[in-house]
KOLPAZA-966671 format. One record per residue (C-alpha): residue number from 1; residue in three letters; x, z, y. Coordinates in Angstrom, 2 decimals. Each point is the difference from the previous one (the first is absolute). Layout:
N
num_residu_east_up_north
NUM_ALA_X_Z_Y .
...
end
This chain:
474
num_residu_east_up_north
1_MET_95.91_89.04_71.94 .
2_ALA_-3.37_0.87_1.15 .
3_ASP_-0.87_-3.19_1.31 .
4_TYR_1.82_-1.79_-2.69 .
5_LEU_-2.48_1.89_-2.57 .
6_ARG_-2.73_0.19_2.34 .
7_ALA_0.00_3.93_-0.76 .
8_HIS_-0.53_1.37_3.74 .
9_ARG_-2.05_3.01_-1.11 .
10_ALA_2.35_1.01_-3.11 .
11_PHE_2.93_-0.12_2.37 .
12_PHE_-2.37_1.91_3.22 .
13_VAL_-1.11_2.75_-3.01 .
14_THR_3.84_0.22_-1.72 .
15_SER_1.43_0.61_3.83 .
16_VAL_-2.23_2.61_1.17 .
17_MET_0.36_1.44_-3.79 .
18_VAL_3.83_0.40_0.48 .
19_LEU_-0.02_0.60_3.44 .
20_GLY_-2.10_3.30_-0.94 .
21_ALA_1.91_0.97_-2.60 .
22_SER_3.21_-0.17_2.11 .
23_LEU_-1.04_1.80_2.57 .
24_THR_-1.52_3.06_-2.19 .
25_GLY_3.40_-0.32_-2.04 .
26_ILE_1.84_0.87_3.21 .
27_TYR_-1.62_3.17_0.41 .
28_TRP_0.87_1.39_-3.11 .
29_CYS_3.63_-1.48_0.23 .
30_PRO_2.62_2.58_-1.45 .
31_ASP_1.81_1.64_2.74 .
32_ILE_3.57_-0.69_0.78 .
33_THR_2.03_3.64_0.43 .
34_PRO_3.27_-0.84_0.83 .
35_ASP_3.01_2.47_-1.21 .
36_ILE_1.36_0.69_3.60 .
37_ALA_3.18_2.56_-0.17 .
38_ASN_-1.67_2.60_2.57 .
39_GLY_-2.86_-0.06_-2.75 .
40_ASN_-2.66_0.35_2.98 .
41_ALA_-1.69_-3.05_-0.74 .
42_ALA_-3.22_-0.39_-1.84 .
43_ASN_-2.79_-2.59_-1.26 .
44_ILE_1.41_-2.26_2.97 .
45_THR_-2.44_-2.90_-1.25 .
46_GLY_-2.56_2.13_0.08 .
47_GLY_-0.39_-1.62_3.50 .
48_ILE_0.26_-3.81_-1.47 .
49_ALA_-3.28_0.50_-1.98 .
50_HIS_-1.72_3.42_1.52 .
51_GLY_1.47_0.29_3.33 .
52_ASN_2.99_1.48_1.81 .
53_THR_0.31_3.13_1.76 .
54_THR_2.43_1.90_2.19 .
55_ASP_0.74_2.52_-3.11 .
56_ILE_2.02_-2.86_-0.90 .
57_ALA_2.25_-0.12_2.70 .
58_THR_0.22_3.46_0.50 .
59_ASN_1.57_0.44_-3.49 .
60_LEU_2.22_-2.39_0.69 .
61_PHE_1.11_-0.06_3.30 .
62_PRO_-1.07_3.36_1.80 .
63_ASP_2.11_-0.09_2.43 .
64_VAL_-1.45_-3.23_1.83 .
65_THR_-4.02_0.50_-1.20 .
66_ARG_-1.25_1.10_3.01 .
67_ASN_0.58_-3.15_1.62 .
68_ILE_-0.63_-2.52_-3.12 .
69_THR_-3.82_-0.53_-1.54 .
70_PHE_0.25_-1.86_-3.39 .
71_ASP_-3.15_-2.47_0.44 .
72_ILE_-0.26_-3.00_-2.86 .
73_THR_-0.43_-2.55_2.32 .
74_SER_2.54_0.44_2.79 .
75_ASP_2.76_2.07_-2.71 .
76_VAL_1.22_2.41_2.78 .
77_SER_-1.75_0.83_3.66 .
78_ASN_1.17_1.97_2.37 .
79_GLU_-2.09_1.56_2.28 .
80_SER_0.21_3.57_0.77 .
81_GLU_3.20_-0.19_2.30 .
82_GLY_-0.23_-3.18_1.15 .
83_CYS_2.71_-1.62_-1.23 .
84_VAL_0.31_-3.72_-0.95 .
85_ALA_1.96_-0.87_-3.07 .
86_LYS_3.78_-0.73_0.63 .
87_GLY_0.31_-3.89_-0.62 .
88_SER_-3.60_0.10_-1.03 .
89_ALA_-2.67_-3.25_0.26 .
90_SER_-0.44_1.05_3.60 .
91_ALA_2.76_2.24_1.35 .
92_SER_-0.26_-0.03_3.62 .
93_PRO_3.71_-0.20_1.71 .
94_ALA_-1.10_2.09_2.79 .
95_LEU_-0.83_3.15_-2.02 .
96_PRO_2.24_2.86_1.24 .
97_GLU_3.15_0.51_-2.36 .
98_GLY_-1.13_2.87_-2.74 .
99_GLU_-3.48_-1.07_-0.22 .
100_ASN_0.77_-2.71_-2.81 .
101_CYS_-0.66_0.98_-3.24 .
102_SER_-0.67_-1.73_-3.32 .
103_ARG_-2.73_-1.71_-1.38 .
104_ASP_1.22_-0.94_-3.19 .
105_ILE_0.89_3.83_-0.94 .
106_GLY_-0.64_0.31_-3.86 .
107_ASN_-1.16_-3.83_-0.38 .
108_GLY_3.18_-1.09_-1.92 .
109_ASP_1.05_3.94_-1.19 .
110_LEU_-3.50_0.75_-1.58 .
111_LEU_1.30_-2.56_-2.78 .
112_PRO_2.57_-2.24_0.31 .
113_MET_-0.77_-3.59_-1.55 .
114_ASP_3.03_-0.25_-2.34 .
115_GLN_-2.13_3.12_-1.51 .
116_LEU_-3.18_-1.43_0.70 .
117_VAL_0.12_-2.95_-2.15 .
118_HIS_1.20_2.25_-3.10 .
119_ARG_-3.32_1.45_-0.18 .
120_GLY_-2.70_-0.98_-2.03 .
121_GLU_-2.81_1.51_2.43 .
122_PHE_1.57_-2.42_2.49 .
123_TRP_-0.87_-3.22_-1.75 .
124_VAL_-3.09_1.30_-1.23 .
125_LEU_-0.51_0.13_3.71 .
126_PHE_1.48_-3.11_0.92 .
127_PHE_-2.33_-1.82_-3.09 .
128_LEU_-3.35_1.52_1.54 .
129_LEU_0.68_-0.94_3.54 .
130_MET_1.08_-3.66_-1.25 .
131_THR_-3.17_-0.20_-1.77 .
132_GLN_-2.14_1.52_2.64 .
133_PHE_1.06_-2.76_2.27 .
134_CYS_-0.02_-2.97_-1.97 .
135_ALA_-3.43_1.05_-1.36 .
136_PHE_-1.26_0.23_3.97 .
137_MET_1.41_-3.30_0.85 .
138_VAL_-1.57_-1.63_-2.97 .
139_GLN_-3.69_1.67_0.88 .
140_LEU_0.69_-0.76_3.68 .
141_ASP_0.62_-3.10_-0.42 .
142_LEU_-2.78_-0.80_-2.69 .
143_GLN_-2.71_2.08_2.51 .
144_GLU_0.70_-2.50_2.65 .
145_THR_-0.34_-2.82_-2.39 .
146_VAL_-3.20_1.05_-1.74 .
147_CYS_-1.51_0.81_3.77 .
148_PHE_0.74_-3.82_1.25 .
149_GLN_-1.68_-0.98_-3.11 .
150_MET_-2.80_2.23_0.44 .
151_LEU_-0.21_-0.74_3.59 .
152_GLY_-0.54_-3.85_-0.48 .
153_ASP_-0.39_-2.08_2.79 .
154_LYS_0.05_3.18_2.23 .
155_PRO_3.77_0.56_-0.31 .
156_HIS_-0.10_0.95_4.08 .
157_LYS_-2.01_3.21_-1.47 .
158_TYR_3.15_1.28_-1.21 .
159_GLY_0.94_2.27_2.41 .
160_LEU_-3.80_1.71_-0.33 .
161_GLN_1.04_0.94_-3.57 .
162_ARG_3.47_1.05_0.30 .
163_LEU_-0.74_2.95_3.22 .
164_TRP_-1.25_1.57_-2.76 .
165_GLY_2.76_0.36_-1.84 .
166_THR_1.77_1.76_3.47 .
167_VAL_-3.47_2.26_0.75 .
168_SER_0.55_1.56_-3.63 .
169_TYR_4.24_-0.07_0.50 .
170_GLY_-1.28_2.20_2.93 .
171_ALA_-2.93_2.27_-1.23 .
172_THR_2.19_0.68_-3.51 .
173_ALA_3.29_0.95_1.74 .
174_VAL_-2.28_3.02_1.89 .
175_ILE_-1.88_0.82_-2.94 .
176_GLY_3.20_0.25_-2.01 .
177_GLY_1.68_2.06_2.52 .
178_ALA_-2.32_2.67_0.72 .
179_LEU_-0.50_0.28_-3.84 .
180_VAL_3.75_0.15_-0.62 .
181_ASP_0.35_2.97_2.71 .
182_TRP_-2.94_1.89_-1.65 .
183_TYR_1.34_-0.63_-3.58 .
184_SER_3.40_1.49_1.15 .
185_GLN_-0.93_2.76_2.17 .
186_ASP_1.54_2.61_-2.73 .
187_LEU_2.52_-1.97_-1.17 .
188_PRO_3.85_-0.05_1.09 .
189_GLN_-0.21_-3.60_0.29 .
190_LYS_-2.38_-2.93_0.57 .
191_ASP_-1.61_-1.30_-3.27 .
192_TYR_-1.41_-3.64_0.18 .
193_LEU_-2.36_0.50_-2.78 .
194_PRO_-3.01_-0.28_1.71 .
195_VAL_0.62_-3.64_1.14 .
196_HIS_1.42_-0.85_-3.41 .
197_ILE_-3.46_0.41_-0.93 .
198_MET_-1.11_-2.14_2.31 .
199_VAL_2.02_-2.67_-0.84 .
200_VAL_-1.34_0.35_-3.87 .
201_VAL_-3.63_0.24_1.43 .
202_PHE_0.24_-2.87_2.31 .
203_LEU_1.74_-2.61_-2.22 .
204_THR_-2.04_0.85_-2.64 .
205_LEU_-2.99_-0.76_2.10 .
206_ASP_1.83_-3.08_0.84 .
207_VAL_0.45_-1.19_-3.81 .
208_VAL_-3.57_0.25_-0.27 .
209_VAL_-0.66_-2.03_3.44 .
210_VAL_2.51_-2.68_-1.04 .
211_ALA_-1.11_-0.45_-3.41 .
212_ARG_-3.42_-0.67_1.36 .
213_LEU_0.60_-2.34_2.76 .
214_ARG_-1.64_-3.29_0.11 .
215_PHE_2.19_-2.60_1.33 .
216_SER_0.66_-3.83_-0.87 .
217_VAL_3.90_-0.70_-1.90 .
218_PRO_0.93_-4.14_0.58 .
219_GLU_-0.43_-1.65_-2.73 .
220_LYS_3.45_-2.06_0.35 .
221_LYS_3.40_1.65_-1.00 .
222_ILE_2.62_0.55_2.78 .
223_SER_2.27_-3.36_0.76 .
224_THR_3.29_0.61_0.75 .
225_ALA_0.08_-3.17_1.71 .
226_GLU_-2.54_0.30_2.34 .
227_VAL_1.12_3.70_0.76 .
228_ASN_3.58_-1.83_0.58 .
229_GLN_-1.60_-2.36_2.09 .
230_VAL_-1.50_2.49_2.16 .
231_PHE_3.36_1.63_0.88 .
232_LYS_1.33_-3.73_1.04 .
233_ARG_-2.16_0.66_2.92 .
234_PRO_2.44_0.84_2.98 .
235_THR_-3.23_2.10_1.59 .
236_VAL_-0.15_1.94_-2.91 .
237_ILE_3.52_0.69_-0.71 .
238_LEU_0.14_1.22_4.20 .
239_THR_-3.03_2.26_-0.51 .
240_LEU_1.72_1.58_-3.28 .
241_ILE_2.78_0.88_1.85 .
242_THR_-2.05_1.73_3.08 .
243_THR_-1.82_1.75_-2.89 .
244_VAL_3.32_1.74_-1.23 .
245_VAL_1.11_0.71_3.93 .
246_LEU_-3.27_1.69_0.44 .
247_GLY_0.29_1.71_-3.52 .
248_MET_3.68_1.43_1.64 .
249_CYS_-1.78_1.19_2.73 .
250_SER_-2.22_2.00_-1.57 .
251_GLY_2.86_1.53_-2.22 .
252_MET_1.59_0.93_3.07 .
253_VAL_-3.23_1.75_1.33 .
254_TRP_-0.46_1.87_-3.48 .
255_THR_3.74_1.35_-0.83 .
256_PHE_0.67_0.76_3.50 .
257_HIS_-2.88_0.99_2.77 .
258_PHE_-0.55_3.68_-1.01 .
259_LEU_4.00_0.42_-0.01 .
260_LEU_-0.04_-1.26_3.62 .
261_VAL_-3.22_2.32_0.69 .
262_GLU_2.04_2.97_-1.28 .
263_ASP_2.74_-0.88_2.08 .
264_THR_-1.76_-0.61_3.09 .
265_ALA_-1.92_2.94_-0.08 .
266_ALA_3.01_2.14_-0.73 .
267_LEU_1.83_-1.41_2.90 .
268_TRP_-3.07_0.27_2.08 .
269_ASP_-1.08_4.03_-1.04 .
270_PRO_2.40_1.76_-2.12 .
271_GLU_-3.22_2.05_-1.15 .
272_PHE_-2.13_-3.16_-0.35 .
273_GLU_-2.63_2.12_-2.59 .
274_TYR_-2.47_-2.90_-0.35 .
275_LEU_2.20_-2.51_-2.08 .
276_LYS_-1.99_-0.11_-3.38 .
277_LEU_-3.59_-0.32_2.14 .
278_LEU_1.86_-2.69_2.41 .
279_GLN_1.17_-1.92_-3.33 .
280_GLY_-3.71_-0.04_-1.48 .
281_LEU_-1.64_-0.81_3.42 .
282_LEU_2.29_-3.12_0.05 .
283_LEU_-0.99_-1.13_-3.58 .
284_GLY_-3.42_0.51_1.38 .
285_VAL_0.57_-1.74_2.84 .
286_GLN_1.29_-3.24_-2.26 .
287_CYS_-2.71_0.46_-2.70 .
288_LEU_-3.71_0.75_1.89 .
289_LEU_0.76_-1.15_3.75 .
290_SER_2.14_-3.27_-0.81 .
291_GLU_0.27_-1.22_-3.40 .
292_VAL_-3.96_0.21_-0.63 .
293_PRO_-0.89_-1.97_3.33 .
294_CYS_2.76_-2.54_-0.81 .
295_PHE_-1.07_-0.74_-3.31 .
296_PHE_-3.68_-0.15_1.00 .
297_LEU_0.67_-2.63_2.44 .
298_THR_2.90_-1.83_-2.01 .
299_GLY_-2.07_-3.30_-0.97 .
300_LYS_-1.35_-0.37_3.37 .
301_ILE_3.69_0.51_1.73 .
302_ILE_1.71_-2.83_-2.71 .
303_SER_-2.75_-2.27_0.67 .
304_LYS_0.22_0.10_3.76 .
305_LEU_3.79_-0.50_-0.17 .
306_GLY_1.08_-0.88_-3.05 .
307_TYR_2.25_1.06_-2.40 .
308_SER_3.61_-1.25_2.02 .
309_ASN_-1.75_2.07_3.02 .
310_SER_-1.22_2.96_-1.69 .
311_LEU_3.52_0.70_-1.71 .
312_PHE_2.02_-0.64_3.21 .
313_VAL_-2.86_2.92_1.63 .
314_SER_1.55_2.07_-3.01 .
315_LEU_3.46_-0.42_0.65 .
316_LEU_-0.60_0.27_3.67 .
317_GLY_-1.77_3.45_-0.86 .
318_PHE_2.85_1.34_-1.99 .
319_ALA_2.53_-0.94_2.49 .
320_VAL_-1.80_1.94_2.74 .
321_ARG_-0.86_3.11_-2.06 .
322_PHE_3.46_-0.07_-1.19 .
323_CYS_1.07_0.01_3.82 .
324_LEU_-2.28_2.43_0.97 .
325_TYR_1.49_2.32_-2.62 .
326_SER_3.14_0.12_1.43 .
327_PHE_-1.14_1.41_3.36 .
328_VAL_-2.34_2.41_-1.04 .
329_THR_1.63_3.52_1.23 .
330_ASN_-3.45_2.51_-0.22 .
331_PRO_-0.86_-0.68_-3.84 .
332_TRP_-3.98_0.15_0.24 .
333_TRP_0.58_-3.85_1.92 .
334_TYR_0.35_-1.40_-3.55 .
335_LEU_-3.58_0.39_-0.24 .
336_PRO_-1.14_-2.78_2.27 .
337_VAL_3.05_-1.93_-1.14 .
338_GLU_-1.38_0.17_-3.94 .
339_MET_-3.24_-1.75_1.35 .
340_LEU_2.46_-3.37_-0.23 .
341_HIS_-0.44_0.46_-3.45 .
342_GLY_-2.60_-1.78_-0.66 .
343_ALA_0.99_-3.15_1.70 .
344_SER_3.57_-0.19_-1.37 .
345_PHE_-0.68_1.58_-3.85 .
346_SER_-3.68_-0.79_-0.66 .
347_LEU_0.13_-3.22_1.47 .
348_SER_3.04_-1.02_-1.68 .
349_LEU_-1.70_0.67_-3.32 .
350_GLY_-3.21_-1.46_0.44 .
351_CYS_1.93_-3.32_1.17 .
352_ALA_2.47_0.14_-3.26 .
353_THR_-2.55_0.56_-2.76 .
354_MET_-2.57_-2.80_1.59 .
355_TYR_2.55_-2.18_0.39 .
356_ALA_1.05_0.31_-3.51 .
357_ASN_-3.16_-0.43_-1.21 .
358_SER_-0.72_-3.17_2.76 .
359_VAL_2.90_-1.88_-1.63 .
360_THR_-0.59_1.15_-3.61 .
361_PRO_-0.25_-2.96_-2.82 .
362_PRO_-2.86_0.20_-2.33 .
363_GLY_1.36_2.52_-2.83 .
364_ALA_2.35_1.59_2.01 .
365_GLU_-2.08_2.25_1.77 .
366_ALA_2.26_3.48_-1.10 .
367_THR_3.24_-1.47_0.23 .
368_MET_-0.44_-0.89_3.47 .
369_GLN_-1.02_3.56_0.21 .
370_ALA_3.16_1.17_-1.02 .
371_ILE_2.26_-2.27_1.81 .
372_PHE_-1.09_0.82_3.09 .
373_GLY_-1.02_3.81_-0.50 .
374_SER_3.73_-0.04_-1.45 .
375_SER_1.11_-1.35_3.15 .
376_LEU_-1.58_2.73_1.99 .
377_HIS_0.03_2.97_-2.14 .
378_CYS_3.78_-0.11_-1.60 .
379_ALA_1.24_-0.97_3.51 .
380_ASN_-1.31_3.61_0.93 .
381_GLY_3.72_0.91_-2.03 .
382_LEU_2.02_-2.63_1.93 .
383_GLY_-1.67_1.81_3.24 .
384_GLY_1.51_3.28_-1.11 .
385_LEU_3.62_-1.21_-0.48 .
386_VAL_-0.01_-1.85_3.18 .
387_GLY_-1.20_3.01_1.42 .
388_GLY_2.22_2.55_-1.58 .
389_TRP_3.16_-2.28_0.89 .
390_LEU_-1.83_0.06_3.67 .
391_PHE_-0.62_3.85_0.25 .
392_HIS_3.80_0.62_-1.69 .
393_VAL_1.60_-2.16_2.81 .
394_MET_-1.89_1.19_3.00 .
395_SER_-2.50_2.75_0.96 .
396_GLY_-3.58_-0.77_-1.31 .
397_TRP_-1.26_-0.74_3.83 .
398_THR_2.12_-2.85_-0.12 .
399_ALA_-0.63_-1.13_-3.14 .
400_PHE_-3.63_-0.49_0.52 .
401_LEU_1.31_-1.69_3.20 .
402_ALA_1.82_-2.37_-1.72 .
403_MET_-2.60_-1.20_-2.38 .
404_GLY_-2.76_-0.22_2.36 .
405_VAL_2.47_-2.41_2.00 .
406_GLY_0.77_-1.55_-3.00 .
407_VAL_-3.71_-0.61_-1.14 .
408_GLY_-0.90_-1.31_3.07 .
409_GLY_2.58_-2.42_0.13 .
410_TYR_-1.00_-0.79_-3.69 .
411_ALA_-3.74_-0.39_1.27 .
412_PHE_1.25_-3.06_2.50 .
413_LEU_1.99_-1.85_-2.17 .
414_TYR_-2.81_0.42_-2.85 .
415_LEU_-2.09_-1.64_2.72 .
416_ALA_2.47_-3.00_1.15 .
417_ALA_0.41_-0.77_-3.81 .
418_ASP_-3.39_0.10_-0.83 .
419_LEU_-0.59_-2.67_3.16 .
420_CYS_2.30_-1.99_-1.40 .
421_VAL_-0.87_0.20_-3.79 .
422_THR_-3.27_-1.09_0.98 .
423_ARG_0.86_-3.15_2.42 .
424_LEU_2.55_-1.09_-2.67 .
425_PHE_-1.88_0.28_-3.10 .
426_PRO_-3.82_-0.47_0.74 .
427_GLU_-0.25_-2.45_-2.75 .
428_GLY_1.99_1.16_-2.50 .
429_PRO_-1.49_1.74_-3.35 .
430_GLY_-2.93_2.54_0.03 .
431_ASN_0.85_-0.29_3.91 .
432_THR_-3.20_-0.43_2.36 .
433_SER_0.41_0.62_3.59 .
434_ALA_0.61_2.99_1.56 .
435_ALA_-3.21_1.41_0.96 .
436_GLU_-1.41_-1.02_-3.14 .
437_ASP_3.27_1.44_-2.20 .
438_SER_-0.38_3.31_2.28 .
439_VAL_-3.67_0.42_-0.51 .
440_PRO_-1.87_1.62_-2.79 .
441_HIS_-2.97_-2.77_-0.49 .
442_GLU_-2.95_1.14_-1.73 .
443_THR_-0.68_-2.54_-3.11 .
444_PRO_-3.16_-0.88_-1.30 .
445_LYS_-1.32_2.61_-2.46 .
446_GLU_0.93_-0.77_-3.13 .
447_GLU_-0.67_2.90_-2.31 .
448_VAL_-3.69_-0.13_-1.87 .
449_TYR_-1.71_3.16_-0.85 .
450_LEU_-2.11_-0.34_-2.84 .
451_LEU_-3.00_2.60_-0.59 .
452_GLU_-0.33_0.52_-4.04 .
453_ALA_-3.23_1.43_-0.70 .
454_GLY_-0.94_0.71_3.97 .
455_GLU_2.39_2.74_0.21 .
456_ALA_2.55_0.27_2.30 .
457_SER_1.99_2.60_-1.64 .
458_GLN_0.49_-2.91_-2.36 .
459_ALA_1.34_-2.58_2.44 .
460_LYS_3.01_-2.26_-1.43 .
461_ILE_2.44_-1.40_2.65 .
462_LEU_1.36_-3.24_-1.20 .
463_PRO_3.40_-1.63_1.17 .
464_ALA_-0.25_-1.51_3.31 .
465_THR_1.05_-3.75_-0.45 .
466_ASN_-0.46_-3.29_1.75 .
467_THR_0.32_-2.53_-2.87 .
468_ARG_-2.73_-2.17_-1.36 .
469_GLU_0.30_1.43_-3.46 .
470_GLY_0.16_3.42_1.82 .
471_GLN_-3.67_-0.46_1.70 .
472_GLN_-1.23_-2.09_-3.05 .
473_ASP_0.64_3.34_-1.89 .
474_LEU_-1.85_2.30_2.73 .
end
C-alpha cells in the first residue's frame, strides 16, 4: 500500500502511533481473576500486564512455592532446590530420582484455556498484542525502506545506521529495569509503569522525527510484473529460503536460550545465585560487544565476501553457536559463546535487508523489504515451533545440538546450490555473474540537492533517476 500510494511517510507515522497506543494499552488491560475452587488466587494477569511474583504461586500452590519462582519470560524456573523440571525442556536423564520437579506447575492450572477464551479481558489483551505485532512489523519494514532511500548511493552504510538500534536497545533495557525496580520498591509486585511512560515519550519523539524526515519517494508506482520477475530468478528464491532458515535460528535462540541457561545453572550449582545477573550480562554481550561491532563492519564484510558467502558465514555462526550451547556445563561459559551473535544474527539481518534493497525494482522498495523482512522475522515463530518440538522429544542440550548440526548441513547445501545456480543461470533474466551479483556496488550519485535561498535547512532531495527525461528535469 505504501508503494502503490507512494505514501511511505503516512504509513510510517501511523504504524508508530498504533504501536505506541497498543503497547500503552497493554499496561491498562484489565486483570483476569480466575475463579479457582480454593479461592486463594487473585489478579493472575496482573503478572501479564504489570509483572508476576511468587505471591501468586504462594496462593495457588503453597506446598511447592519454595522450589519455584514465577517469571514472565520463562514462566517457572526452579532454582532454590536445584531440581530440574520433570519432562522439562532440558531435563537431564542423569538426574537422581526424586530431584525432578515440574517446571510447568501452574502454567495450565492458573486458568484453563477453555475458560480463558470465554473471558473478555483475554480478548482485549489478545487484540492489543496482535495490533502491537502488526504495527511493529509495518514500522520495521518502513524504517528499513526509508533508511535505504536516505542512504541513496551508499547502501553499504546501512550497518552504521542499524547499530544505533542495538545501542538504544541495550541502554533502555538497563535504564528501564532500574526504574522498574526503584518504582516497585514498596509494592507487592513489579509495576512496569516507568517503562510504559518511556514508550509514550520515545514513540512520540519518533512521530515528530518521522514527520520531519527528508527522503525521496520514487515517482513510479509499484509494478506487480516487475516484482514477479524478480522472484523468477533462482538466486533470489535461494536467498529468500536461506533467510527463512536464518529467521528460524534466531527464533530458536530468543525462545529457548534462557531456558537452557536456567537448566544448566541448576544442574551445575543447585544454589546458583547469579542467574538474572548472568542473563543480563548475556544480553549485554550480545548487544554491545557483538552486535555493535558487527553492524559497524557489515557493509565492509558483504563488500568483501559477497552476499552468498556472507549468508554462509551467518549459517555457520548459528551452527557453531548451537553446538557450543549443547556442550556448556558451567553457565558462565555462555558469555564467550555469545560473541558469535554478531557473526550469526547481525550479519544475517544486514544481508537480508541489503540484498532486498539490491534486487528491488523501482517503486517496490517497501514491498521488497516487507517480503524479506517477513521471511526473516516471522520465521522466528517457525523456529519456536521447531525448537519446541525438539525440546519436547529430547533434552534441551540435545535439541540445540540437533539444530546446530542441521543448520551446519544446510549451510554447505546452500553453498553448493548457490554455485550450481550461478553456473546454470549466468545469463538469466536479471542475473549477473556470481561476483557481480554478490557484491553491493556503489552507483553513480543520482540525487541532487537544491539549496533554496542559500539555506541548507531548506534542501530538497529529488527522486533518483537515470532517464534522459529525469536528467532534463534536474
